[in-house]
C-alpha positions in Angstrom: 0.4 1.9 4.4 -3.0 3.1 5.5 -6.1 1.1 5.1 -9.4 3.0 5.3 -12.8 1.5 5.8 -15.3 4.1 4.6 -19.0 4.0 5.3 -19.4 0.2 4.7 -22.9 -1.1 4.7 -23.9 -4.8 4.4 -27.2 -6.5 4.6 -28.3 -10.2 4.4 -31.9 -10.2 3.1 -33.8 -7.5 4.9 -31.4 -7.4 7.9 -28.6 -4.8 7.8 -25.6 -6.1 9.6 -23.1 -3.2 9.0 -24.6 0.3 9.3 -22.1 2.5 7.5 -19.0 1.8 9.5 -15.7 3.7 9.1 -12.3 3.4 10.7 -8.6 3.3 9.6 -5.6 1.0 10.2 -2.0 2.1 9.7 1.1 0.0 9.1 3.5 -0.3 12.0 0.6 -0.1 14.5 -1.3 -3.3 15.3 -5.1 -2.7 15.6 -7.4 -4.7 17.8 -10.8 -5.1 16.1 -13.2 -5.9 19.0 -16.8 -6.6 19.5 -19.3 -9.1 21.0 -20.4 -12.2 19.1 -22.6 -11.1 16.2 -21.4 -7.5 16.4 -20.2 -7.5 12.7 -16.5 -8.2 13.0 -16.4 -11.3 10.7 -18.7 -9.6 8.2 -16.4 -6.6 8.1 -13.4 -8.8 7.5 -15.1 -10.9 4.9 -16.1 -7.7 3.0 -12.5 -6.5 3.3 -11.3 -9.8 1.8 -13.9 -9.7 -0.9 -15.5 -12.9 0.3 -18.7 -10.8 0.6 -19.4 -7.7 -1.5 -20.5 -4.8 0.6 -23.7 -3.0 -0.4 -22.1 0.4 -0.3 -19.0 2.1 0.9 -15.4 1.3 0.0 -12.0 0.1 1.3 -9.0 2.3 0.4 -5.3 1.5 0.7 -3.1 4.6 0.5 -6.1 6.5 -1.1 -6.6 3.9 -3.8 -9.3 1.2 -4.1 -8.2 -1.8 -2.1 -7.9 -4.9 -4.2 -7.1 -7.9 -2.0 -6.2 -10.2 -4.8 -3.3 -7.9 -5.7 -1.9 -7.8 -2.2 0.1 -10.3 -0.1 -2.3 -11.0 2.7 -2.0 -13.4 5.6 -5.5 -14.4 6.8 -6.3 -16.5 9.8 -10.2 -16.9 9.7 -12.2 -17.7 12.8 -13.4 -20.9 11.2 -10.3 -23.0 10.7 -10.1 -24.6 7.2 -7.0 -26.8 6.8 -7.0 -30.5 5.8 -7.0 -32.9 8.8 -5.8 -35.9 6.8 -3.0 -34.2 4.9 0.6 -33.9 6.1 1.5 -30.6 7.7 4.4 -29.6 5.3 2.6 -30.6 2.1 -0.5 -28.5 2.8 1.6 -25.5 3.9 3.4 -25.7 0.6 0.1 -26.0 -1.1 -1.3 -22.9 0.6 1.8 -20.9 -0.2 1.5 -21.8 -3.9 -2.2 -20.9 -3.8 -1.1 -17.4 -2.7 1.2 -17.1 -5.7 4.5 -18.6 -4.7 6.6 -20.9 -6.9 7.1 -24.5 -5.6 10.6 -23.5 -4.5 9.5 -20.3 -2.8 6.5 -22.1 -1.1 8.8 -24.9 0.2 11.3 -22.4 1.6 8.5 -20.4 3.3 6.8 -23.4 4.7 10.1 -24.8 6.1 10.9 -21.5 7.8 7.6 -21.2 9.6 7.5 -24.9 10.6 10.9 -24.3 12.2 9.9 -20.9 13.7 7.0 -22.5 15.5 9.0 -25.5 16.6 7.0 -28.0 14.6 9.8 -29.9 12.8 8.9 -33.1 14.6 5.4 -32.9 13.1 6.2 -31.8 9.6 5.3 -35.1 7.9 2.4 -36.0 10.2 -1.3 -35.6 9.4 -2.8 -32.5 11.0 -5.5 -34.6 12.8 -2.8 -36.4 14.8 -1.5 -33.1 16.4 -2.7 -31.6 19.7 -5.1 -28.7 19.6 -2.3 -26.2 20.3 0.0 -27.6 17.6 -2.9 -27.6 15.1 -3.4 -23.9 16.0 0.2 -23.2 15.4 -0.1 -24.7 11.9 -3.1 -22.6 11.2 -1.2 -19.5 12.3 1.8 -20.5 10.2 -0.2 -20.6 7.0 -1.2 -16.9 7.6 2.5 -16.0 7.7 3.5 -17.8 4.5 5.1 -15.7 1.7 5.9 -12.7 4.0 2.5 -11.0 3.8 2.2 -7.2 3.9 -1.1 -7.3 5.6 -2.0 -9.7 8.4 -5.6 -10.3 9.5 -5.8 -12.6 12.5 -9.1 -13.7 14.0 -8.9 -15.3 17.5 -5.3 -16.4 16.9 -4.5 -17.3 20.6 -7.2 -19.9 20.9 -5.6 -23.1 22.1 -2.1 -21.8 22.6 -0.3 -22.3 25.9 1.6 -19.4 27.6 5.0 -20.3 26.0 3.6 -20.5 22.4 1.5 -17.4 23.1 4.7 -15.5 23.8 6.4 -16.8 20.7 3.4 -15.7 18.7 3.4 -12.2 20.3 7.1 -11.8 19.5 6.4 -12.7 15.9 3.6 -10.2 15.6 5.8 -7.5 17.2 8.4 -8.2 14.6 5.9 -7.8 11.8 4.7 -4.5 13.3 8.2 -3.2 13.5 8.7 -4.1 9.8 5.9 -1.8 8.9 3.3 -4.5 8.2 -0.4 -3.7 8.5 -1.9 -5.9 11.3 -5.6 -6.4 12.2 -6.1 -8.5 15.2 -9.5 -9.7 16.5 -9.9 -11.5 19.8 -12.1 -11.8 22.9 -9.0 -12.2 25.1 -8.5 -8.6 26.1 -5.2 -9.1 27.9 -3.6 -10.2 24.7 -5.1 -7.3 22.8 -3.6 -4.8 25.4 -0.2 -6.4 25.0 -0.1 -6.6 21.2 -2.2 -3.7 19.9 -1.5 0.0 19.6 -4.9 0.9 18.4 -8.4 -0.5 19.0 -11.7 -0.3 17.1 -14.8 -1.4 18.9 -17.9 -2.5 16.9 -21.3 -3.1 18.5 -24.5 -4.0 16.6 -22.9 -3.0 13.3 -21.8 0.4 14.5 -18.3 1.7 15.5 -18.5 2.6 19.1 -14.9 3.9 19.5 -11.7 3.8 17.5 -8.2 5.2 18.1 -5.0 5.0 20.1 -5.5 2.5 23.0 -3.5 4.6 25.6 -5.4 7.7 24.7 -8.8 5.9 24.9 -7.8 4.6 28.4 -6.9 8.1 29.5 -10.1 9.6 28.1 -12.3 6.9 29.7 -10.5 7.4 33.0 -10.6 11.2 32.9 -12.0 12.7 36.1 -11.9 9.4 38.0 -9.7 8.5 41.0 -8.9 5.1 42.6 -8.7 4.7 46.3 -7.8 1.6 48.3 -6.9 1.0 52.0 -5.6 -2.0 53.9 -8.5 -4.0 55.3 -11.1 -1.5 54.1 -14.8 -2.0 54.3 -16.0 -0.8 50.9 -19.6 0.0 52.0 -18.6 1.9 55.1 -15.9 4.0 53.4 -18.2 4.6 50.4 -20.9 6.0 52.7 -18.4 8.2 54.5 -17.1 9.6 51.3 -20.6 10.2 49.9 -21.5 12.1 53.1 -18.4 14.3 53.0 -18.5 14.8 49.2 -22.1 14.6 47.9 -21.0 15.5 44.3 -18.8 12.4 44.0 -20.0 9.2 42.4 -18.5 6.3 44.4 -18.2 2.9 42.7 -16.9 -0.3 44.4 -14.0 -1.6 42.2 -12.1 -4.7 43.0 -10.5 -4.1 46.4 -11.1 -0.4 46.4 -13.3 2.4 45.2 -13.5 4.4 42.0 -14.4 8.1 42.7 -15.9 9.9 39.8 -15.4 13.7 40.3 -17.6 14.5 37.3 -15.2 17.3 36.3 -15.0 18.9 39.8 -11.6 19.7 41.3 -11.9 17.5 44.4 -8.6 15.7 44.6 -7.0 18.2 47.1 -10.1 18.1 49.3 -10.1 14.4 49.3 -6.5 14.2 50.2 -7.0 16.5 53.2 -10.1 14.5 54.3 -8.2 11.2 54.0 -5.3 12.7 56.0 -7.7 13.8 58.8 -8.9 10.2 59.0 -5.4 9.2 59.9 -5.6 5.8 58.2 -3.0 4.2 55.9 -3.7 4.5 52.2 -2.7 1.7 50.0 -3.4 3.5 46.7 -4.8 6.8 45.7 -4.4 8.4 42.2 -5.8 8.6 38.7 -7.9 5.7 37.6 -7.1 4.0 34.3 -9.6 1.4 33.2 -8.5 -1.8 31.5 -9.6 -2.6 28.0 -12.0 -5.2 29.6 -13.5 -2.4 31.7 -14.0 -0.2 28.6 -15.4 -3.1 26.6 -18.0 -4.0 29.2 -18.9 -0.3 29.7 -19.4 0.3 26.0 -21.1 -2.9 24.8 -22.1 -4.8 27.9 -25.8 -5.4 28.7 -27.2 -2.7 30.8 -30.3 -3.0 33.0 
């Protein structure tokens, strides 16, 4: 499956929130949909789910108009909406039936996901009596009911401990391998890097970048090198490099330096210069930014 978001615009009153955004999501490749608070992520998802109607543009699934009511969709919204005073199993069955399952099918699906998330001890307890982490697992379980073809998960790792996070990551990986279409929104970049093949970054209602995560990292790191030495003085070494290679941009980075060659072939000269210094090198090579680095560079506040 291929879901295409084509030139979507959405306004509330006189304020336009989405300014004609476009991107695509393919089944078998989890996509991280990222952006700062207020960037337009939730508005986009709500338009996709037909909670809001976009002002213009369209959503296509395999070149046909996307009709969410005709699809099996698992949706975990940012605002949690389950019933605190109802028993876990009864409301999971209820939600599965709301999605079109028979009572028998709904019970079977609810039982499976309660077991998969190790929640059998809580199946007949009220949701409000569970810990935050277990409540989150129940919220996640409802998104997986009835074997959805499309999963839309908004901040799913909130409240999960490392063990349950790994269980959840394994389940997402299974769905991706099965050819499901997965859209994953989170501010926890480390999870996005682990789970997602593609990313789309939205900022102030515009798409800033979209595509294969590994390729984006390579592109953003193109022409940049990383250098670190044991017990190095960043300022001193930075000044020495700038003096020897005025064309280089030198940026302190963690325990080392990022050297932006700005397209110049300077790696050989740098290696010779470093060899002449006769100092041990801890790391020297191509610089690949993390997703957090890219996020901050693209949408962080700039002075």
